C-alpha positions as CSV (number, residue, x, y, z in Angstrom):
1,M,31.5,102.4,314.2
2,D,30.3,99.4,316.3
3,G,28.7,96.4,314.7
4,K,25.1,97.3,315.7
5,T,25.4,100.8,314.2
6,R,27.0,99.4,311.0
7,A,24.1,97.0,310.6
8,I,21.5,99.7,311.0
9,V,23.3,102.0,308.5
10,L,23.5,99.1,306.0
11,I,19.8,98.3,306.4
12,K,19.0,101.9,305.7
13,Y,21.1,102.1,302.6
14,K,20.8,98.6,301.3
15,P,18.3,99.6,298.6
16,M,20.6,102.3,297.4
17,I,23.5,99.9,297.3
18,E,21.6,97.4,295.3
19,E,20.4,100.0,292.8
20,F,24.0,101.2,292.5
21,K,25.1,97.7,291.8
22,K,22.5,97.3,289.1
23,A,23.5,100.7,287.5
24,I,27.2,99.7,287.5
25,A,26.3,96.3,285.9
26,E,24.2,98.1,283.3
27,E,27.1,100.4,282.5
28,R,29.4,97.4,282.1
29,K,26.9,95.8,279.7
30,K,27.0,99.0,277.7
31,G,30.7,98.6,277.4
32,A,31.9,101.2,280.1
33,S,35.6,101.0,280.7
34,E,37.1,100.5,284.2
35,A,38.1,104.1,284.1
36,R,34.5,105.1,283.6
37,I,33.4,102.9,286.5
38,A,36.2,104.4,288.7
39,T,35.0,107.9,287.7
40,I,31.5,107.0,288.9
41,I,32.8,105.7,292.2
42,H,35.0,108.8,292.6
43,Y,31.9,111.0,292.0
44,V,30.1,109.2,294.8
45,E,33.1,109.5,297.1
46,T,33.5,113.2,296.6
47,S,29.9,114.4,296.3
48,A,28.6,116.4,299.2
49,F,26.4,114.2,301.4
50,D,24.9,115.1,304.7
51,I,26.2,112.0,306.3
52,D,28.5,111.2,309.2
53,P,32.1,110.8,307.9
54,E,32.4,107.3,309.5
55,A,29.1,106.2,307.8
56,M,30.3,107.8,304.5
57,E,33.5,105.7,304.7
58,M,31.5,102.6,305.2
59,M,29.2,103.5,302.3
60,R,32.2,104.2,300.1
61,L,33.6,100.7,300.9
62,E,30.2,99.1,300.2
63,L,29.7,100.9,296.9
64,A,33.2,100.0,295.8
65,E,32.5,96.4,296.7
66,A,29.3,96.5,294.8
67,A,31.1,97.8,291.7
68,K,33.8,95.2,292.0
69,A,31.1,92.5,292.2
70,T,30.0,93.4,288.7
71,S,33.4,93.3,287.2
72,P,33.8,90.6,284.6
73,G,37.6,90.5,285.1
74,T,39.7,90.1,288.2
75,G,37.1,91.5,290.6
76,T,39.0,94.7,291.2
77,V,38.3,98.2,290.0
78,Q,41.3,99.7,288.3
C-alpha cells in the first residue's frame, strides 16, 4: 500500500481507531488483564470485515498500537 492510500485509509478509520483506544483504556481502568486486551485485539483481527486484506493488516497494526498506547506497563501487549 502506497503512502497516499495509507493516509486515505487512516483518515477514513481514524474515528474508529480513537474510539477503540478509548474503549481499551476504559477496559484497563476496570482492571482488564493483558490477556483480556489480547482477546479483544484477536477478535478484531479475526472478525469478518469486508475490507481489503492489505488495508486490514494496516488496521490491525493501528489497533494493536492503540491498545499498546493505553498500557500502563511496558507499552507492549502480552
